[in-house]
C-alpha positions as CSV (number, residue, x, y, z in Angstrom):
1,X,64.9,25.9,-5.4
2,X,61.5,27.4,-6.6
3,X,61.2,30.9,-7.4
4,X,58.2,33.1,-6.8
5,X,57.9,34.0,-10.5
6,X,57.6,30.4,-11.9
7,X,54.4,29.6,-13.6
8,X,51.8,27.7,-11.5
9,X,50.0,24.6,-13.2
10,X,46.6,23.2,-12.4
11,X,46.3,19.5,-12.1
12,X,44.1,19.3,-15.2
13,X,46.6,21.4,-17.2
14,X,49.6,19.1,-16.0
15,X,47.6,15.8,-16.8
16,X,46.8,17.3,-20.3
17,X,50.5,18.3,-21.0
18,X,51.7,14.9,-19.9
19,X,49.0,13.1,-22.1
20,X,50.1,15.0,-25.1
21,X,53.7,14.4,-24.6
22,X,53.4,10.8,-24.2
23,X,51.0,10.2,-27.1
24,X,53.2,12.4,-29.3
25,X,56.4,10.2,-28.3
26,X,54.6,6.8,-28.5
27,X,51.9,7.3,-30.7
28,X,51.4,3.7,-32.2
29,X,53.3,0.8,-30.6
30,X,53.2,-3.0,-30.6
31,X,53.8,-4.6,-27.1
32,X,54.5,-8.4,-26.1
33,X,53.4,-9.5,-22.8
34,X,51.2,-11.8,-20.8
35,X,47.6,-10.8,-20.2
36,X,46.9,-10.6,-16.3
37,X,44.1,-9.5,-14.4
38,X,41.4,-10.0,-17.3
39,X,38.0,-10.8,-15.8
40,X,35.9,-10.4,-19.1
41,X,34.0,-7.5,-20.5
42,X,32.9,-4.8,-18.0
43,X,29.0,-4.0,-17.8
44,X,29.8,-1.1,-20.3
45,X,31.0,-3.4,-22.8
46,X,34.9,-2.3,-22.4
47,X,37.5,-4.7,-21.2
48,X,40.4,-4.0,-18.7
49,X,43.4,-6.0,-18.0
50,X,47.2,-5.7,-17.7
51,X,50.3,-6.8,-20.0
52,X,53.3,-7.9,-18.0
53,X,56.6,-9.4,-18.5
54,X,59.4,-10.4,-15.9
55,X,60.4,-6.6,-15.4
56,X,57.1,-4.5,-15.7
57,X,53.5,-4.3,-16.4
58,X,51.2,-1.6,-18.1
59,X,47.5,-1.3,-17.9
60,X,45.5,-2.1,-21.2
61,X,41.8,-1.3,-22.1
62,X,39.9,-2.4,-25.3
63,X,36.8,-0.3,-26.1
64,X,33.5,-1.8,-26.7
65,X,33.5,-1.1,-30.4
66,X,36.9,-2.7,-30.9
67,X,36.4,-5.6,-28.8
68,X,33.8,-7.2,-31.1
69,X,36.2,-7.0,-34.1
70,X,39.3,-8.5,-32.2
71,X,40.6,-11.4,-34.0
72,X,41.9,-12.9,-30.8
73,X,40.0,-12.4,-27.7
74,X,41.8,-11.8,-24.3
75,X,42.5,-14.6,-22.0
76,X,44.1,-14.8,-18.6
77,X,47.7,-15.9,-18.9
78,X,47.9,-15.8,-22.9
79,X,51.1,-14.3,-24.2
80,X,50.1,-12.0,-27.2
81,X,51.3,-9.1,-29.2
82,X,49.2,-6.1,-28.6
83,X,49.0,-3.1,-31.2
84,X,47.6,0.2,-30.1
85,X,48.3,3.7,-28.8
86,X,49.8,4.8,-25.5
87,X,47.9,7.4,-23.6
88,X,47.3,8.4,-20.0
89,X,44.4,8.0,-17.6
90,X,44.3,11.3,-15.4
91,X,42.0,9.9,-13.0
92,X,44.5,7.5,-11.7
93,X,47.8,9.5,-12.8
94,X,48.7,6.3,-14.7
95,X,49.5,5.5,-18.2
96,X,48.0,2.7,-20.4
97,X,47.7,1.4,-23.8
98,X,44.5,1.4,-25.8
99,X,44.5,-1.9,-27.7
100,X,43.5,-1.9,-31.3
101,X,44.3,-5.7,-32.3
102,X,45.5,-8.7,-30.4
103,X,47.4,-11.8,-31.9
104,X,49.0,-14.7,-30.0
105,X,52.9,-14.3,-29.7
106,X,54.4,-17.2,-32.0
107,X,53.4,-20.6,-33.3
108,X,53.6,-22.2,-29.8
109,X,51.1,-19.8,-28.5
110,X,48.7,-20.4,-31.5
111,X,49.0,-24.4,-30.9
112,X,48.5,-24.0,-27.2
113,X,45.5,-21.7,-27.8
114,X,44.1,-24.2,-30.2
115,X,44.5,-27.2,-28.0
116,X,42.8,-25.3,-25.0
117,X,39.7,-24.5,-27.1
118,X,39.5,-27.8,-28.5
119,X,39.4,-29.3,-25.0
120,X,36.7,-26.7,-24.0
121,X,34.4,-27.4,-26.9
122,X,34.9,-31.2,-26.7
123,X,33.9,-31.1,-23.1
124,X,30.8,-29.4,-24.3
125,X,30.1,-32.3,-26.5
126,X,30.2,-30.5,-29.8
127,X,32.6,-33.2,-31.2
128,X,30.6,-36.1,-30.1
129,X,29.9,-38.8,-32.7
130,X,26.2,-39.1,-31.9
131,X,25.8,-35.6,-33.4
132,X,27.2,-36.6,-36.8
133,X,24.5,-36.9,-39.6
134,X,24.7,-38.9,-42.9
135,X,25.3,-37.2,-46.2
136,X,22.6,-37.4,-48.7
137,X,23.4,-40.1,-51.5
138,X,22.4,-37.6,-54.3
139,X,21.6,-33.9,-52.9
140,X,19.5,-31.8,-55.2
141,X,21.2,-28.7,-54.4
142,X,24.9,-28.2,-53.1
143,X,25.8,-25.2,-51.1
144,X,29.3,-23.9,-50.9
145,X,31.0,-21.5,-48.4
146,X,34.2,-20.3,-49.7
147,X,36.1,-17.4,-51.6
148,X,34.5,-16.8,-55.0
149,X,37.9,-15.8,-56.4
150,X,40.1,-18.7,-55.3
151,X,41.0,-21.9,-57.2
152,X,39.0,-23.9,-54.6
153,X,35.5,-23.0,-56.0
154,X,36.7,-23.9,-59.5
155,X,38.0,-27.2,-58.4
156,X,34.6,-28.0,-56.6
157,X,32.6,-27.0,-59.6
158,X,34.7,-28.9,-62.1
159,X,34.7,-32.1,-60.0
160,X,30.9,-31.9,-59.5
161,X,30.5,-31.5,-63.4
162,X,32.6,-34.6,-63.9
163,X,31.0,-36.7,-61.4
164,X,27.1,-35.6,-61.4
165,X,26.1,-32.2,-62.3
166,X,23.9,-30.5,-59.6
167,X,22.7,-27.0,-58.9
168,X,25.4,-25.2,-56.9
169,X,24.9,-22.2,-54.5
170,X,28.0,-20.4,-53.6
171,X,28.0,-18.0,-50.7
172,X,31.2,-15.7,-51.0
173,X,33.2,-15.0,-47.8
174,X,36.6,-14.0,-46.9
175,X,38.5,-17.1,-45.8
176,X,41.5,-15.3,-44.1
177,X,42.1,-11.9,-42.0
178,X,39.9,-9.9,-39.9
179,X,36.1,-10.8,-40.1
180,X,36.5,-13.8,-41.9
181,X,35.3,-16.2,-39.1
182,X,32.2,-13.9,-38.7
183,X,31.4,-14.3,-42.4
184,X,31.8,-17.9,-42.6
185,X,29.5,-18.5,-39.5
186,X,27.0,-16.1,-41.2
187,X,27.0,-18.1,-44.4
188,X,26.3,-21.4,-42.5
189,X,23.5,-19.8,-40.7
190,X,22.2,-18.2,-43.7
191,X,21.9,-21.5,-45.7
192,X,20.1,-22.8,-42.8
193,X,17.7,-20.1,-42.7
194,X,16.6,-20.7,-46.2
195,X,12.9,-22.1,-46.4
196,X,12.5,-25.3,-48.2
197,X,10.4,-24.7,-51.4
198,X,11.1,-20.9,-51.2
199,X,12.3,-18.9,-54.2
200,X,15.9,-19.7,-53.3
201,X,16.3,-23.5,-53.2
202,X,17.6,-24.8,-49.7
203,X,20.7,-27.1,-50.0
204,X,20.7,-30.6,-49.1
205,X,24.5,-30.6,-48.2
206,X,27.0,-27.9,-47.3
207,X,30.7,-27.7,-48.1
208,X,33.0,-25.3,-46.3
209,X,36.0,-25.0,-48.2
210,X,39.5,-23.2,-48.3
211,X,43.1,-23.9,-49.8
212,X,46.0,-24.8,-47.7
213,X,48.2,-22.3,-45.7
214,X,49.9,-21.8,-42.3
215,X,48.0,-21.9,-39.0
216,X,47.6,-18.3,-39.1
217,X,45.9,-18.3,-42.4
218,X,43.5,-21.3,-41.3
219,X,42.8,-19.4,-37.8
220,X,39.4,-18.3,-38.9
221,X,38.2,-22.1,-39.1
222,X,39.4,-22.3,-35.5
223,X,37.2,-19.6,-34.1
224,X,34.5,-20.5,-31.7
225,X,31.6,-18.8,-33.7
226,X,32.6,-21.0,-36.9
227,X,32.5,-24.1,-34.7
228,X,29.2,-23.4,-33.0
229,X,27.7,-22.4,-36.3
230,X,28.6,-25.7,-37.9
231,X,27.5,-27.7,-34.9
232,X,23.9,-25.9,-35.0
233,X,23.6,-26.6,-38.8
234,X,20.4,-28.6,-39.7
235,X,22.0,-29.2,-43.2
236,X,24.8,-31.9,-43.3
237,X,28.1,-30.3,-43.5
238,X,31.5,-31.3,-45.1
239,X,34.7,-29.6,-44.2
240,X,37.5,-29.2,-46.6
241,X,40.0,-26.6,-45.1
242,X,43.5,-26.7,-46.2
243,X,45.5,-30.0,-47.2
244,X,45.1,-33.4,-45.9
245,X,47.5,-32.6,-43.0
246,X,45.8,-29.3,-42.0
247,X,43.4,-29.7,-39.1
248,X,41.1,-27.1,-37.9
249,X,38.4,-27.3,-35.2
250,X,35.7,-27.3,-37.9
251,X,36.9,-30.6,-39.1
252,X,36.0,-32.0,-35.7
253,X,32.4,-30.8,-35.5
254,X,31.5,-31.3,-39.2
255,X,29.6,-34.5,-40.4
256,X,32.3,-35.4,-42.7
257,X,35.8,-34.1,-43.2
258,X,37.5,-34.1,-46.7
259,X,41.1,-34.2,-47.2
260,X,40.9,-31.4,-50.0
261,X,38.1,-29.4,-51.6
262,X,38.1,-31.8,-54.6
263,X,37.6,-34.6,-52.2
264,X,34.8,-32.8,-50.6
265,X,33.1,-32.7,-54.0
266,X,33.4,-36.5,-54.4
267,X,31.9,-37.0,-51.3
268,X,29.0,-34.8,-51.9
269,X,27.7,-36.6,-55.0
270,X,28.1,-40.0,-56.7
271,X,29.6,-40.8,-60.2
272,X,26.5,-40.4,-62.5
273,X,27.8,-43.0,-65.1
274,X,28.3,-45.6,-62.4
275,X,25.0,-44.8,-60.9
276,X,23.3,-45.4,-64.4
277,X,25.2,-48.7,-64.8
278,X,24.1,-49.6,-61.2
279,X,20.7,-48.9,-62.0
280,X,20.6,-50.7,-65.0
281,X,22.1,-53.8,-63.6
282,X,19.5,-53.7,-60.8
283,X,16.8,-53.3,-63.1
284,X,17.8,-56.3,-65.1
285,X,18.4,-58.4,-62.1
286,X,14.8,-57.3,-60.9
287,X,13.2,-58.3,-64.1
288,X,14.9,-61.7,-64.1
289,X,14.0,-62.3,-60.3
290,X,10.3,-61.4,-61.2
291,X,10.2,-63.8,-64.3
292,X,11.8,-66.6,-62.2
293,X,9.5,-66.2,-59.4
294,X,6.5,-66.2,-61.7
295,X,7.5,-69.4,-63.4
296,X,8.2,-71.0,-60.0
297,X,4.8,-70.2,-58.7
298,X,3.2,-71.3,-62.0
299,X,4.7,-74.9,-61.6
300,X,3.8,-75.0,-58.0
301,X,0.3,-74.0,-58.8
302,X,-0.1,-76.7,-61.2
303,X,1.5,-79.5,-58.8
304,X,-1.0,-78.4,-56.3
305,X,-3.9,-78.5,-58.8
306,X,-3.1,-82.1,-59.5
307,X,-2.9,-83.0,-56.0
308,X,-6.4,-81.6,-55.0
309,X,-9.3,-84.0,-54.9
310,X,-12.6,-83.6,-56.9
311,X,-15.5,-81.5,-55.6
312,X,-17.8,-84.6,-55.2
313,X,-15.2,-86.3,-52.8
314,X,-14.8,-82.8,-51.0
315,X,-18.6,-82.1,-50.6
316,X,-19.8,-85.8,-49.8
317,X,-19.0,-85.6,-46.2
318,X,-20.7,-82.2,-46.0
319,X,-23.7,-83.5,-47.7
320,X,-23.9,-86.3,-44.9
321,X,-23.8,-84.4,-42.0
322,X,-26.4,-81.8,-43.6
323,X,-28.9,-84.7,-43.8
324,X,-28.3,-85.9,-40.4
325,X,-28.8,-82.4,-39.0
326,X,-32.1,-82.1,-41.0
327,X,-33.5,-85.4,-39.6
328,X,-32.7,-84.2,-35.8
329,X,-34.2,-80.8,-36.5
330,X,-38.1,-81.5,-36.6
331,X,-38.1,-83.6,-33.3
332,X,-36.0,-80.8,-31.5
333,X,-38.4,-78.3,-32.6
334,X,-41.3,-80.0,-31.1
335,X,-39.6,-80.6,-27.8
336,X,-38.6,-77.0,-27.5
337,X,-42.2,-75.9,-28.3
338,X,-43.4,-78.2,-25.6
339,X,-41.2,-76.8,-22.8
340,X,-41.9,-73.1,-23.5
341,X,-45.6,-73.8,-23.5
342,X,-45.3,-75.5,-20.0
343,X,-43.3,-72.5,-18.8
344,X,-46.0,-70.1,-20.1
345,X,-48.7,-71.9,-18.3
346,X,-46.7,-71.7,-15.1
347,X,-46.5,-68.1,-15.3
348,X,-50.1,-67.7,-15.9
349,X,-51.0,-69.5,-12.9
350,X,-48.7,-67.4,-10.8
351,X,-50.2,-64.3,-12.2
352,X,-53.6,-65.5,-11.5
353,X,-52.8,-66.2,-7.6
354,X,-51.2,-62.7,-7.3
355,X,-53.2,-60.2,-9.2
356,X,-51.4,-56.8,-10.0
357,X,-54.3,-55.0,-8.9
358,X,-54.0,-56.4,-5.4
359,X,-50.2,-55.3,-5.3
360,X,-51.0,-51.9,-6.3
361,X,-53.5,-51.5,-3.6
362,X,-51.1,-52.6,-1.0
363,X,-48.5,-50.4,-2.2
364,X,-50.9,-47.4,-2.2
365,X,-51.8,-48.2,1.4
366,X,-48.0,-48.3,2.6
367,X,-47.6,-44.8,0.9
368,X,-50.7,-43.3,2.9
369,X,-49.4,-44.8,6.1
370,X,-45.8,-42.9,5.5
371,X,-47.6,-39.6,4.7
372,X,-45.3,-36.5,5.6
373,X,-43.0,-38.2,8.0
374,X,-39.8,-37.9,5.9
375,X,-40.4,-34.2,5.5
376,X,-40.5,-33.5,9.0
377,X,-37.4,-35.6,9.7
378,X,-35.6,-33.6,7.0
379,X,-36.5,-30.3,8.6
380,X,-35.4,-31.5,12.1
381,X,-32.1,-32.7,10.7
382,X,-31.4,-29.3,9.0
383,X,-32.2,-27.5,12.1
384,X,-30.0,-29.6,14.3
385,X,-26.9,-29.0,11.7
386,X,-27.5,-25.4,11.5
387,X,-27.2,-25.1,15.3
388,X,-24.0,-27.2,15.5
389,X,-22.7,-25.1,12.6
390,X,-23.3,-21.8,14.5
391,X,-21.4,-23.2,17.7
392,X,-18.5,-24.2,15.6
393,X,-18.3,-20.9,14.0
394,X,-18.1,-19.3,17.5
395,X,-15.4,-21.6,18.5
396,X,-13.5,-20.7,15.3
397,X,-13.6,-17.0,15.9
398,X,-12.3,-17.7,19.5
399,X,-9.6,-19.6,18.5
400,X,-8.6,-17.3,15.7
401,X,-8.4,-14.4,18.1
402,X,-6.2,-16.5,20.6
403,X,-3.9,-17.6,17.7
404,X,-3.5,-14.0,16.5
405,X,-2.6,-12.8,19.9
406,X,-0.1,-15.4,20.4
407,X,1.5,-14.4,17.0
408,X,1.7,-10.9,17.8
409,X,3.4,-11.5,21.1
410,X,5.9,-13.9,19.5
411,X,6.8,-11.3,16.9
412,X,7.2,-8.7,19.5
413,X,9.7,-10.9,21.4
414,X,11.6,-11.7,18.3
415,X,11.7,-8.1,17.2
416,X,13.1,-6.9,20.7
417,X,15.7,-10.0,20.6
418,X,16.7,-8.9,17.0
419,X,17.4,-5.1,18.4
420,X,19.3,-6.3,21.2
421,X,21.5,-8.6,18.8
422,X,22.1,-5.8,16.4
423,X,23.2,-3.5,19.1
424,X,25.6,-6.2,20.4
425,X,26.9,-6.9,17.0
426,X,27.5,-2.9,16.2
427,X,29.5,-2.7,19.6
428,X,31.6,-5.9,19.0
429,X,32.5,-4.6,15.6
430,X,33.5,-1.4,16.8
431,X,35.7,-2.8,19.6
432,X,37.3,-5.2,17.0
433,X,38.1,-2.3,14.5
434,X,39.7,-0.3,17.3
435,X,41.8,-3.1,18.5
436,X,43.0,-3.8,15.1
437,X,43.8,-0.2,14.4
438,X,45.9,0.0,17.6
439,X,47.7,-3.1,16.5
440,X,48.3,-1.7,13.2
441,X,49.6,1.6,14.5
442,X,51.8,-0.2,16.9
443,X,53.3,-2.6,14.2
444,X,53.9,0.5,11.9
445,X,55.8,2.3,14.8
446,X,58.0,-0.9,15.3
447,X,58.5,-1.3,11.5
448,X,59.9,2.4,11.4
449,X,62.1,1.9,14.4
450,X,63.6,-1.4,13.1
451,X,64.1,-0.2,9.4
452,X,67.8,0.5,8.3
453,X,66.7,3.4,6.4
454,X,66.1,5.2,9.7
455,X,69.7,4.5,10.4
456,X,70.6,6.1,7.1
457,X,68.8,9.3,7.9
458,X,71.0,9.8,11.0
459,X,74.2,9.9,8.6
460,X,75.4,6.4,8.2
461,X,75.9,4.7,5.1
462,X,75.3,1.1,3.9
463,X,78.2,-0.6,2.0
464,X,77.5,-3.4,-0.4
465,X,79.7,-5.4,-2.8
466,X,79.1,-6.1,-6.4
467,X,76.6,-8.9,-5.5
468,X,74.6,-6.6,-3.5
469,X,75.7,-8.2,-0.1
470,X,76.4,-5.8,2.9
471,X,80.2,-5.4,3.7
472,X,80.8,-5.4,7.3
473,X,84.6,-5.5,7.5
474,X,87.4,-3.2,6.1
475,X,89.2,-6.3,4.8
476,X,86.2,-7.4,2.8
477,X,85.9,-3.9,1.4
478,X,89.5,-3.8,0.4
479,X,89.0,-7.2,-1.4
480,X,86.0,-6.1,-3.3
481,X,86.7,-4.6,-6.9
482,X,83.6,-2.4,-6.6
483,X,81.4,-1.1,-3.8
484,X,78.1,0.4,-3.8
485,X,77.3,3.1,-1.0
486,X,73.8,3.7,-0.3
487,X,73.0,6.9,1.5
488,X,69.5,8.0,2.7
489,X,68.9,9.9,-0.6
490,X,70.4,7.6,-3.0
491,X,73.4,5.5,-4.0
492,X,76.8,6.1,-5.0
493,X,79.3,3.6,-7.0
494,X,82.9,3.6,-5.5
495,X,86.1,1.7,-6.1
496,X,88.3,0.7,-3.0
497,X,91.9,2.1,-3.0
498,X,94.0,0.4,-0.4
499,X,93.7,-2.3,2.2
500,X,93.8,-3.2,5.8
501,X,97.3,-3.4,7.7
502,X,97.8,-7.0,8.5
503,X,101.0,-6.5,10.5
504,X,99.3,-4.5,13.3
505,X,97.1,-7.0,15.1
506,X,95.0,-5.8,18.0
507,X,95.2,-2.2,16.5
508,X,92.6,-0.3,14.5
509,X,93.0,-1.0,10.8
510,X,93.9,1.7,8.3
511,X,91.1,3.3,6.7
512,X,90.4,1.9,3.1
513,X,90.4,4.7,0.5
514,X,87.5,4.6,-1.8
515,X,87.2,6.4,-5.3
516,X,84.0,6.8,-7.4
517,X,84.5,6.0,-11.1
518,X,84.4,9.7,-12.0
519,X,86.9,10.5,-9.4
520,X,89.3,7.8,-10.6
521,X,89.2,9.1,-14.3
522,X,90.0,12.6,-13.0
523,X,92.8,11.5,-11.0
524,X,94.3,9.5,-13.9
525,X,94.2,12.4,-16.2
526,X,95.8,14.6,-13.4
527,X,98.6,11.9,-13.0
528,X,99.2,11.7,-16.8
529,X,99.7,15.5,-17.0
530,X,102.1,16.1,-14.1
531,X,103.4,14.2,-11.1
532,X,101.5,14.6,-7.9
533,X,102.6,14.3,-4.3
534,X,100.6,11.3,-2.8
535,X,97.8,12.7,-0.7
536,X,96.2,10.0,1.6
537,X,92.4,10.1,1.3
538,X,90.1,10.1,4.1
539,X,88.1,7.0,5.1
540,X,84.5,6.9,4.8
541,X,84.2,4.5,7.7
542,X,85.6,7.0,10.2
543,X,82.8,7.6,12.7
């Protein structure tokens, strides 16, 4: 019962006290559960979701600054282990966990997440064979993305030195832990951003390498940012992550996959000694082939020279044709000159009959007769067309005014119809809301009248057995080992002490005695201390 001198709390003070109590008791926890209700980042950049298991759920929040550093991004239905601190949110009178890191729960979750991400990226076409490019046969510069302190870079440099020494650019990155994926993606994009011919030479081939490890150790090379950076790389890329049995998503998107970092170095450059021997052999074969071709052409030329006829034989037929053409040329020239002379005389005769002066005089006479007739015709035509244009303009003005008047009338009718429809819609919505409210109130009243809790409020008790099933008969209550009595304000455990009288059929059964566990223990102690006269306990079933 409250007293008058008990201190009063404001809502804010109570919320603050609860917040401090909860944070002091559970300052830093690790929770395992399934992500539920995740809908991506909020407009503010924060992410809200819930963690649940088969028994309970708790709200979770990831602040904007932490979300970008998460090693594992939230996904709906993914079972994770969340690390963070427990706090309260006074605005909803609820408690929540502020997540600082997320990781999949167990190896099975890692593999399931890897398979799901692989299917998603494959559906986008990132692993398609048509995007693969050939590795240069002899790159001028080799770029390596790996840790500068591990044995991987030493193996690659040693193998390159043995096979074919080439300049090597190493971009140091972390290959494991938080931020490793972002550093690897930035290194790939950084190599691609180098300008050809710049102060820092641009590599002709890239090697992304790391030693072996567990799936958690290699997870940075399964991140989406690394896969997309490898896909966007304009420089051919060789992946050498883990041992031959280790497979990461960068292996599917790279142009070549090497089983080990040493194998990647072997794919990047050929063996210099073998290349020198091959070049020397090709040079010797080329010199021999050229010599044999020259000798064969020389023999063929001599054979053709012996088969050619002499110059006199070749020119004899040509000389004869030239003599015949010379003999026909003089008569042909005389005949042609005679034909042209006759044609010229014909033209002179026609000109004499039709003098140019006479034709000019006739043309001047026709021009004088025409005089100004074209000008007058043009003026008349312009006048007629101007009058027709004025008439057309008047008709267009009248048609425009009529069209505008019809449009205004149609718009007014549509506005009136819209207002009428709006009024009908508002009235119909109001009636529908009222009908549903009345129905809801009726159902609420019916539910209250039919609920068994209302019966418990009137003083009745609901008896259940150990399985939670209602007990309706005294015989069933006597046979049960333990009973649960549910009152209106709570439940009490009881033990039956007695049974129904099977010999008195047709009569009321004897009441079954019930004992709570605490009452049973007290009775046992009293029995051990001194004998007591049996007292019959009253029945809870008496109305």
